[in-house]
Backbone bond lengths (Angstrom), bond angles and torsions (degrees), N, CA, C in turn:
res aa  C-N    CA-C-N  psi(-1)  N-CA   C-N-CA  omega(-1)  CA-C   N-CA-C  phi
1 T - - - 1.457 - - 1.403 109.46 -
2 T 1.344 118.91 168.24 1.382 122.78 178.43 1.500 115.23 -98.37
3 G 1.397 114.40 -9.83 1.407 119.76 -179.59 1.493 111.83 80.30
4 A 1.266 118.83 10.08 1.496 125.66 178.79 1.502 106.41 -97.28
5 G 1.248 115.07 147.43 1.486 125.12 171.10 1.411 113.10 -76.91
6 Q 1.304 116.82 170.26 1.553 120.11 -175.20 1.491 112.70 -62.94
7 W 1.362 112.63 -36.04 1.494 119.93 -174.18 1.623 107.06 -70.22
8 R 1.338 112.02 -47.92 1.466 115.68 176.46 1.585 112.30 -58.36
9 M 1.259 114.18 -46.36 1.506 114.89 175.30 1.489 113.18 -55.23
10 F 1.266 117.08 -45.01 1.454 124.01 -178.43 1.552 106.76 -61.00
11 I 1.257 115.76 -54.93 1.543 114.31 -176.20 1.502 113.39 -63.42
12 K 1.353 114.37 -48.00 1.512 117.59 -173.66 1.564 112.98 -79.82
13 I 1.267 123.55 -30.88 1.367 120.42 -174.84 1.612 115.58 -119.92
14 R 1.268 116.93 -46.52 1.498 117.85 -178.25 1.466 111.49 -70.03
15 L 1.266 118.14 -55.17 1.438 120.27 -178.31 1.577 114.79 -52.13
16 P 1.344 113.78 -62.44 1.472 117.08 -179.91 1.601 110.21 -53.92
17 Q 1.254 121.66 -26.25 1.448 116.92 177.71 1.585 111.67 -83.72
18 A 1.306 118.86 -22.61 1.420 122.83 176.49 1.516 113.35 -86.80
19 L 1.310 117.83 -12.34 1.546 117.41 -172.70 1.504 114.85 -69.22
20 P 1.413 123.63 -28.87 1.395 120.36 172.82 1.527 115.49 -65.08
21 Q 1.367 118.90 -35.76 1.453 119.92 174.09 1.610 111.68 -76.20
22 I 1.422 112.00 -32.22 1.535 108.90 176.92 1.568 107.22 -64.87
23 F 1.325 122.70 -43.32 1.495 118.95 -175.17 1.543 108.73 -71.18
24 T 1.311 118.39 -24.89 1.500 113.66 -177.51 1.653 101.37 -77.93
25 G 1.211 124.91 -33.84 1.540 126.40 172.37 1.522 106.52 -62.53
26 L 1.354 122.00 -46.55 1.468 124.22 178.30 1.537 115.45 -58.33
27 K 1.359 114.50 -39.62 1.480 118.06 -179.93 1.563 109.18 -69.47
28 V 1.370 118.10 -43.50 1.418 117.06 -177.80 1.571 108.67 -72.89
29 G 1.451 117.78 -36.15 1.344 115.89 176.62 1.503 118.16 -62.27
30 A 1.255 111.68 -40.06 1.553 117.87 178.48 1.493 113.55 -58.91
31 A 1.398 113.59 -40.47 1.455 117.30 173.27 1.504 118.26 -63.06
32 L 1.328 109.28 -45.28 1.524 116.12 173.31 1.422 117.77 -66.63
33 A 1.315 118.01 -28.72 1.508 122.85 179.93 1.590 106.96 -70.91
34 A 1.274 115.00 -42.54 1.377 121.03 175.89 1.471 116.87 -60.37
35 T 1.255 114.78 -36.98 1.458 126.34 177.20 1.568 109.02 -70.75
36 A 1.212 111.49 -45.33 1.510 119.79 -175.68 1.650 105.36 -65.75
37 A 1.340 115.38 -41.48 1.550 116.99 -178.24 1.492 107.03 -61.14
38 V 1.295 119.35 -47.88 1.437 121.59 -178.71 1.585 114.29 -60.81
39 V 1.353 113.11 -43.68 1.510 118.23 179.22 1.543 106.72 -65.23
40 A 1.355 122.31 -36.54 1.417 124.83 179.16 1.568 109.52 -68.40
41 E 1.326 118.22 -33.47 1.453 115.89 173.50 1.577 114.74 -75.45
42 F 1.371 112.12 -22.64 1.441 115.75 170.90 1.621 109.24 -55.72
43 V 1.265 113.03 -57.43 1.442 129.73 -176.43 1.473 118.82 -59.59
44 A 1.287 114.09 -56.69 1.493 119.32 -168.50 1.557 113.55 -145.27
45 S 1.317 114.55 56.24 1.513 117.97 172.94 1.546 109.14 -145.07
46 D 1.227 110.45 160.07 1.472 118.55 176.67 1.662 106.33 -123.07
47 K 1.319 116.73 18.91 1.381 118.77 170.41 1.548 110.06 -157.64
48 G 1.287 116.60 178.32 1.458 118.45 -175.92 1.554 113.44 93.65
49 L 1.265 110.65 167.08 1.451 122.40 -176.62 1.594 116.50 -58.42
50 G 1.405 109.89 -41.31 1.419 116.49 178.77 1.521 113.10 -67.78
51 Y 1.300 120.49 -36.36 1.380 131.50 -178.78 1.557 102.89 -66.79
52 L 1.406 114.43 -49.84 1.461 117.20 -176.06 1.530 108.64 -60.98
53 L 1.316 118.05 -40.38 1.531 123.27 -174.79 1.559 102.85 -61.25
54 L 1.258 119.97 -44.94 1.448 122.38 -173.42 1.666 108.13 -68.34
55 Q 1.230 114.83 -44.68 1.468 121.54 175.37 1.612 113.43 -59.72
56 Y 1.246 114.71 -49.60 1.504 115.73 172.18 1.459 113.74 -59.09
57 N 1.383 119.44 -44.58 1.370 124.07 177.88 1.540 111.00 -60.16
58 G 1.269 117.57 -42.39 1.517 118.95 -177.77 1.612 111.08 -73.44
59 Q 1.410 114.68 -22.25 1.501 115.67 174.47 1.539 110.65 -91.16
60 L 1.306 118.44 5.74 1.449 125.51 -171.90 1.496 115.41 44.42
61 D 1.302 109.03 47.00 1.538 118.91 169.89 1.431 111.89 -97.55
62 T 1.412 108.16 82.12 1.512 115.83 -176.69 1.504 116.46 -57.06
63 P 1.311 122.19 -42.78 1.385 123.60 -177.96 1.654 108.05 -59.97
64 M 1.119 118.86 -44.79 1.520 122.58 179.50 1.498 107.68 -69.34
65 V 1.324 121.29 -34.50 1.493 116.99 176.42 1.390 109.63 -63.55
66 F 1.300 119.67 -44.94 1.546 125.18 -176.98 1.537 106.79 -65.33
67 A 1.357 117.25 -43.93 1.495 119.11 -179.78 1.673 109.27 -61.12
68 T 1.254 117.48 -38.48 1.340 122.74 -179.42 1.554 109.29 -65.18
69 I 1.299 115.04 -48.37 1.475 122.10 179.24 1.555 109.69 -59.30
70 I 1.257 115.81 -43.87 1.512 121.42 176.62 1.503 108.86 -56.25
71 L 1.402 113.52 -50.59 1.474 118.17 -173.50 1.660 107.93 -64.89
72 L 1.248 112.78 -36.62 1.512 112.40 177.25 1.435 112.73 -68.76
73 S 1.346 118.24 -34.43 1.457 121.23 177.93 1.506 109.01 -70.69
74 L 1.273 122.66 -37.69 1.579 124.45 174.75 1.535 109.10 -63.41
75 I 1.195 116.83 -42.27 1.491 119.68 174.00 1.480 115.62 -56.49
76 G 1.397 114.55 -45.96 1.413 121.23 176.23 1.481 111.13 -61.79
77 L 1.322 120.01 -46.73 1.444 123.31 -179.55 1.479 112.98 -63.52
78 I 1.385 115.99 -39.70 1.517 118.29 178.46 1.402 110.04 -64.11
79 V 1.368 118.81 -47.04 1.517 120.27 178.08 1.628 111.34 -58.02
80 Y 1.286 115.03 -45.70 1.505 119.91 179.28 1.501 112.05 -56.34
81 Y 1.387 115.21 -49.62 1.439 124.17 -174.93 1.511 108.46 -74.25
82 A 1.271 122.13 -28.49 1.543 124.61 172.01 1.506 107.90 -57.34
83 V 1.362 113.33 -56.47 1.438 118.50 178.75 1.535 115.71 -58.37
84 E 1.257 117.20 -39.20 1.502 127.92 175.19 1.545 107.26 -59.01
85 L 1.335 117.37 -48.60 1.456 119.15 176.75 1.439 113.87 -62.49
86 V 1.254 120.47 -44.14 1.496 121.09 173.11 1.514 110.32 -60.64
87 E 1.334 117.08 -38.89 1.486 115.94 176.68 1.594 114.46 -64.36
88 R 1.244 115.88 -39.88 1.454 123.37 178.14 1.517 108.16 -57.33
89 V 1.381 117.03 -47.64 1.383 123.28 -171.03 1.579 107.68 -70.66
90 T 1.335 116.24 -43.04 1.402 123.98 -172.87 1.511 116.55 -75.15
91 I 1.322 114.33 -40.19 1.398 117.20 176.49 1.584 115.48 -130.79
92 P 1.348 109.07 73.21 1.474 114.85 -173.20 1.605 108.78 -74.07
93 W 1.218 120.28 -16.00 1.440 128.24 -174.45 1.602 106.98 -79.35
94 H 1.182 117.25 -22.94 1.599 119.96 -171.30 1.420 108.67 -66.59
95 V 1.307 119.26 150.46 1.533 126.18 -176.40 1.472 110.93 -71.70
96 S 1.354 120.04 -25.78 1.403 120.91 167.60 1.626 121.72 -62.05
97 Q 1.306 111.48 -17.38 1.502 123.11 -179.69 1.557 113.51 -94.40
98 R 1.222 115.52 -5.40 1.437 120.28 -176.61 1.533 113.29 -76.96
99 Q 1.227 121.93 142.70 1.462 122.55 173.30 1.560 113.05 -73.82
100 A 1.259 115.57 147.76 1.560 120.02 174.66 1.482 111.67 -55.79
101 T 1.344 115.69 -36.46 1.542 122.44 -175.09 1.513 108.66 -61.86
102 E 1.320 119.55 -23.51 1.470 115.08 -176.31 1.500 109.49 -69.02
103 Y 1.245 122.27 -23.36 1.440 122.01 179.79 1.469 121.02 -97.76
104 A 1.413 114.08 -8.24 1.339 122.51 -179.66 1.574 110.69 -68.75
105 P 1.275 117.68 134.79 1.528 115.28 179.91 1.474 111.02 -76.76
106 A 1.252 115.82 140.32 1.515 122.35 -174.24 1.573 113.73 -77.29
């Protein structure tokens, strides 16, 4: 045994080993949550970007439809990269955070 209690084993060993998978799930979940919010606004809302997208589409206002789609895409990218930034700060030791140049022969 290591002499460590269950809580210490969790904090020092199990949680750090699980963090890469947790962050992968967070990145996928964040993108799906943004998509689900827009779809929910399509169905049952009278405000929000999903509602605006439907309104502009119904009015055949193509420039505003594309502007709304671009805005939704930017929101998705911002959320994704925010989670990625937290991942880089939280688990800098993980192989997924290494630069490709570290492995290039000199």
